[in-house]
C-alpha positions as semicolon CSV with decimal commas, in nm:
position;residue;x (nm);y (nm);z (nm)
1;M;0,155;2,406;0,503
2;K;0,373;2,492;0,203
3;E;0,722;2,617;0,286
4;A;0,813;2,960;0,147
5;K;1,028;2,949;-0,168
6;F;1,195;3,282;-0,082
7;K;1,282;3,363;0,278
8;N;1,437;3,709;0,227
9;Y;1,529;3,960;-0,042
10;D;1,867;3,793;-0,097
11;D;1,691;3,473;-0,209
12;L;1,513;3,651;-0,494
13;P;1,653;3,615;-0,847
14;L;1,777;3,926;-1,029
15;M;1,467;3,914;-1,253
16;L;1,146;3,753;-1,130
17;S;0,885;3,583;-1,343
18;V;0,516;3,615;-1,258
19;P;0,521;3,273;-1,083
20;D;0,824;3,393;-0,880
21;L;0,633;3,710;-0,787
22;K;0,335;3,499;-0,680
23;D;0,556;3,290;-0,452
24;A;0,750;3,588;-0,317
25;L;0,436;3,781;-0,220
26;G;0,223;3,480;-0,126
27;I;-0,058;3,584;-0,360
28;S;-0,260;3,399;-0,623
29;R;-0,152;3,364;-0,984
30;A;-0,440;3,587;-1,093
31;G;-0,342;3,844;-0,831
32;A;0,017;3,844;-0,956
33;Y;-0,097;3,906;-1,316
34;E;-0,329;4,184;-1,200
35;L;-0,042;4,343;-1,010
36;V;0,207;4,333;-1,300
37;R;-0,051;4,498;-1,525
38;S;-0,126;4,777;-1,277
39;E;0,003;5,128;-1,335
40;G;0,320;5,209;-1,146
41;F;0,429;4,850;-1,093
42;P;0,787;4,787;-1,217
43;A;0,715;4,516;-1,473
44;L;0,914;4,477;-1,791
45;H;0,716;4,340;-2,087
46;I;0,932;4,166;-2,348
47;G;0,717;3,999;-2,611
48;N;0,496;3,757;-2,422
49;R;0,723;3,754;-2,117
50;I;0,672;3,967;-1,811
51;L;0,974;4,017;-1,587
52;I;1,007;4,209;-1,263
53;P;1,349;4,346;-1,166
54;K;1,434;4,250;-0,807
55;E;1,541;4,605;-0,717
56;G;1,225;4,751;-0,873
57;L;1,008;4,513;-0,671
58;I;1,187;4,600;-0,347
59;A;1,152;4,974;-0,418
60;W;0,783;4,928;-0,506
61;I;0,718;4,738;-0,182
62;R;0,890;5,007;0,025
63;S;0,700;5,289;-0,145
64;N;0,364;5,114;-0,098
65;I;0,392;5,013;0,269
66;G;0,091;5,144;0,455
67;K;-0,114;5,223;0,143
68;V;-0,462;5,072;0,115
69;N;-0,557;4,925;-0,222
């Protein structure tokens, strides 16, 4: 079994890439891209790059706990 790249919030970089998001949430690459393109998700689009601020991700996780998608 693959060991987790990030073990807690402190291990996350200040700005996450989509591959970082995939590893942090344990989801597929396609799932990560779907998530960053969804309304209300804290993704920053700069040219072709998509970045996710660490604090925005943490806030998004906390505000979506218990919601069914």
